[in-house]
C-alpha positions in Angstrom: 39.1 -77.7 19.7 41.7 -75.3 18.4 44.4 -77.3 20.1 43.2 -80.5 18.4 43.1 -78.7 15.0 46.8 -77.6 15.4 47.8 -81.1 16.6 46.2 -82.8 13.6 47.5 -80.4 11.0 50.8 -79.4 12.5 53.4 -79.9 9.7 56.7 -81.5 10.3 59.6 -79.1 9.4 61.1 -80.1 6.1 64.5 -81.8 6.4 67.0 -80.9 3.8 70.8 -81.4 3.9 72.4 -84.9 3.4 69.6 -86.8 5.2 66.9 -85.1 3.2 68.8 -85.7 0.0 68.9 -89.5 0.6 65.4 -89.7 1.9 66.5 -90.6 5.4 64.3 -88.0 7.1 61.7 -90.5 8.5 64.4 -92.7 9.8 66.1 -89.7 11.4 62.9 -88.6 13.2 61.8 -92.0 14.3 65.2 -93.3 15.5 66.5 -90.5 17.6 64.9 -88.2 20.2 65.0 -84.5 19.8 67.9 -84.2 22.2 69.8 -86.9 20.4 69.3 -85.2 17.1 70.6 -81.9 18.4 73.6 -83.7 19.9 74.4 -85.5 16.7 74.2 -82.3 14.7 76.4 -80.5 17.1 79.0 -83.3 17.2 79.1 -84.0 13.4 81.6 -81.5 11.9 83.1 -82.8 8.7 85.7 -80.6 7.2 84.2 -77.9 5.0 80.6 -78.6 5.8 78.2 -76.2 7.4 77.4 -76.8 11.1 74.1 -78.5 10.3 74.8 -80.1 7.0 72.8 -83.2 7.9 69.5 -81.4 7.9 70.1 -78.0 6.3 71.1 -76.8 2.9 70.0 -78.0 -0.5 72.1 -80.7 -2.1 71.7 -81.1 -5.8 74.2 -83.9 -6.4 76.9 -85.9 -4.5 79.2 -88.7 -5.2 78.6 -90.1 -1.7 76.1 -92.9 -1.1 73.6 -93.0 1.7 75.3 -95.9 3.4 78.7 -94.2 3.1 77.2 -91.0 4.7 76.0 -93.0 7.7 79.2 -94.9 8.0 81.1 -91.6 8.2 78.5 -90.2 10.6 78.9 -93.2 12.9 82.6 -92.5 13.1 81.9 -89.4 15.1 80.2 -91.6 17.8 82.8 -94.1 18.7 83.2 -93.1 22.4 81.8 -95.4 25.0 79.2 -92.9 26.0 78.0 -92.6 22.4 77.7 -96.3 21.7 73.9 -96.4 21.5 73.8 -93.6 18.9 76.7 -95.1 16.9 75.1 -98.5 16.8 71.8 -97.2 15.5 73.5 -95.2 12.8 75.9 -98.0 11.6 73.1 -100.6 11.6 71.1 -98.4 9.2 74.2 -98.0 7.1 74.5 -101.8 6.7 70.8 -102.1 6.0 70.8 -99.7 3.1 74.2 -100.7 1.7 72.4 -103.5 -0.2 74.6 -105.2 -2.8 77.2 -102.4 -2.9 80.3 -104.3 -1.9 82.5 -101.4 -0.8 79.6 -99.7 1.0 79.1 -102.9 3.0 82.9 -103.3 3.5 83.2 -99.8 5.0 80.0 -100.1 7.0 81.2 -103.4 8.7 84.6 -101.7 9.3 82.9 -98.9 11.1 80.7 -101.3 13.0 83.8 -103.1 14.3 85.1 -99.9 15.7 81.8 -98.8 17.3 81.1 -102.2 18.9 84.7 -102.6 20.1 84.5 -99.3 22.0 81.3 -100.3 23.7 81.4 -100.0 27.6 83.0 -102.9 29.4 79.6 -103.6 31.0 78.1 -104.5 27.6 78.4 -108.3 27.7 77.5 -108.6 24.0 80.1 -106.1 22.7 82.9 -108.6 22.1 80.5 -111.0 20.3 79.1 -108.2 18.2 82.7 -107.1 17.3 83.5 -110.7 16.2 80.3 -110.8 14.2 81.2 -107.6 12.3 84.8 -108.8 11.7 83.6 -112.1 10.2 81.0 -110.4 8.0 83.7 -108.1 6.6 86.1 -111.0 6.2 83.5 -112.9 4.2 83.3 -110.0 1.8 87.1 -109.6 1.6 87.7 -111.3 -1.8 84.9 -109.3 -3.4 86.0 -106.1 -1.7 89.6 -106.7 -2.9 88.3 -106.9 -6.5 86.1 -103.8 -6.0 89.0 -101.8 -4.6 91.2 -102.7 -7.6 88.5 -102.1 -10.2 86.5 -99.2 -8.9 89.1 -97.2 -7.0 92.1 -98.5 -9.0 94.1 -99.4 -5.9 97.6 -100.7 -6.8 97.9 -102.0 -3.2 95.0 -102.9 -1.0 94.6 -100.9 2.3 94.6 -102.5 5.7 91.6 -104.7 6.6 90.0 -103.8 9.9 88.1 -107.2 10.1 91.2 -109.3 9.8 93.3 -106.9 12.0 90.8 -106.8 14.9 89.8 -110.5 14.8 93.4 -111.8 15.0 94.0 -109.5 17.9 90.9 -111.0 19.7 92.0 -114.5 18.9 95.5 -113.8 20.2 94.0 -112.7 23.5 91.9 -115.9 23.6 95.0 -117.9 22.9 93.5 -119.3 19.7 96.7 -119.1 17.8 95.8 -121.7 15.1 92.9 -119.7 13.8 94.8 -116.4 14.1 97.6 -117.8 12.0 95.1 -119.1 9.4 93.5 -115.6 9.1 96.9 -113.9 8.8 97.8 -116.2 6.0 94.4 -115.6 4.3 94.7 -111.8 4.6 98.3 -112.0 3.2 97.3 -114.1 0.3 94.4 -111.8 -0.6 96.8 -108.8 -0.6 95.6 -106.8 2.4 98.2 -104.5 3.9 99.4 -105.6 7.4 102.3 -106.9 9.4 101.2 -110.5 8.7 104.6 -112.2 8.6 105.6 -110.8 12.0 102.2 -111.7 13.4 102.4 -115.2 12.1 105.9 -115.7 13.6 104.7 -114.3 17.0 101.6 -116.5 17.1 103.6 -119.6 16.1 106.1 -118.8 18.9 103.2 -118.4 21.4 101.5 -121.5 20.3 104.7 -123.6 20.6 105.2 -122.2 24.2 101.6 -123.1 25.2 102.0 -126.7 24.0 105.2 -127.5 25.9 
C-alpha cells in the first residue's frame, strides 16, 4: 500500500536550464531514456555554459530560439554511433521551427549533417540526406532575404543543402542537375566555388557522352 502511494504521488524532478525555459521538459523525458539523457548532458559542452545547462540553472531571458537550441544540440551528436540521438533532436528542431525561416534553414542544415554521417548500413541515410538538402534548397530564396534583412549579411554564407546535394549528384553522375543547382546557388548569391564546380561537371558530362 505504501509502495503504491509513493508510486502514485512521486513527483518528477523539476527541469530548469535551457530545456525547462523552452518548455521542452516533457519531450526530453519522453524521447530519451535515462541513460541517453545522462549521455547527452555529459556530451553537450557549449563554451561558457555550466556542465548541465540543458536541465539546470534558471534562465530569465535568451536571444536563442527553441529550434536553434536543438539544432546546436544535434551538432554534438553527428558521429555514426550517435545517429539515433541526433535524428531525434533535429527532427524536433524542425517540428518547432514553425514559420521561422532561419530556424528552419539551420535545422535542415544540421539534419543534412546528421543524416549524412549515419552508418553505412542505414539504407535510408542517403535518401534522408537528399530530402533535407531539397527542403533547405526550397527555402533558399526566403533564407537569403532573411539573412540580408535580419542579420544584415552583406554576403550570404555557404549553403549546406546546395553543397551536399551537388556532391551527391556528382557521385551519381547526374551532371546536368548538378550544373543546374550550381547556377541556381550562384544566382541567389550563396558563397561557394560554383564556377569551378560547373566547369568540372561540364567536363565530366562531356567525357561521359563521348
